[in-house]
Residue, then its C-alpha position, 0 to 999 in steps of 0.5 A: m597777253v599771257e603770251n607776252g608775260k611768258r616772253t618777258e619772264r623768259l627774258v629776264i630769266v636768261l638775262l639773269l643767267t647771263l649776268a651770273a655766268s659773267t659774275l662768277f667768271h670774272i670772279r675767277l680772274a681775280l682768284a688766280d693768285v699769280p705771284s709778284v716781282v717786288s724789287i731786284e736789289p744788285w749787292t757785292s761779294e767780293t768780286d761777284t754781283v749777286l742779285n737779291i730779289t723779292v718776291t710776293h705770292s699770297s697763301p703759299t702752301s705744300s702743294h701752291y707756291v712758287n717754283k721758278v724764277e726767271v731772270d733775264v740778263n741782257g736777253t739770256i734767260h737763267d732759271i732758278d728752281l725753287t721749293p715750297q716757301s712758307t712766307v708771302t714774301f721771300i727773297v731769291q738770291y741770283d749770283m751774276e759772278e763777275l760783271t765787266a760792263e753794266v748790263p739790264v736785268q729784269a726777272r718773273a716768277h711763275c706758281n705752280l698753279h696760276g702761271w707766270s708773273n709780268w716781267s718786273s721793271p729793268v734794272v740796270v746791273p752795277e748800279f753805282t751807289f755811294v759806296h762805290l762813289l766813295p773811293i772816287l770822291a776821296v781820291v778827287s778830293i785828297a787831288v784838290l787839296l794836295f793841288r791847292r796846297v803846292v800852289m799855295k806853296n809856289g805862290t804860282f798861281q794867280s787869279k787874272r784880276s789880281a795878275d791886272c792889278 
């Protein structure tokens, strides 16, 4: 009878040690401080397209920081080496120079202690924003107004309904 009690006690101890070891392992994984690329915002500087890559990384110090950002431009990887940051969120700029076509872009960041982040979601650059569409809308509006003015002046445009009357 005493033998069963000791066996049960040993089993309980082994199970508790296994649980404790498992818990410590999971906590260590949760404490890994991998950076994250939050967003990629393209903008234009004269004829060049520049990316503002926003990165977050908790608890930066002079010995724990994001030391590199990789930018994947249509399958070609470009490295940006960094110095230690003093803020949790920061922006890295990447000059793509002049673009002649739309290209997919994504980025990832590297912590000097904990490794790489996942790749960000792809962004198509250049994106056509309102600033890009404004000149097109202006030209189309002027063309419509001129066409309407010419038609009204000449009186040559008639709808089918008024022609039937």
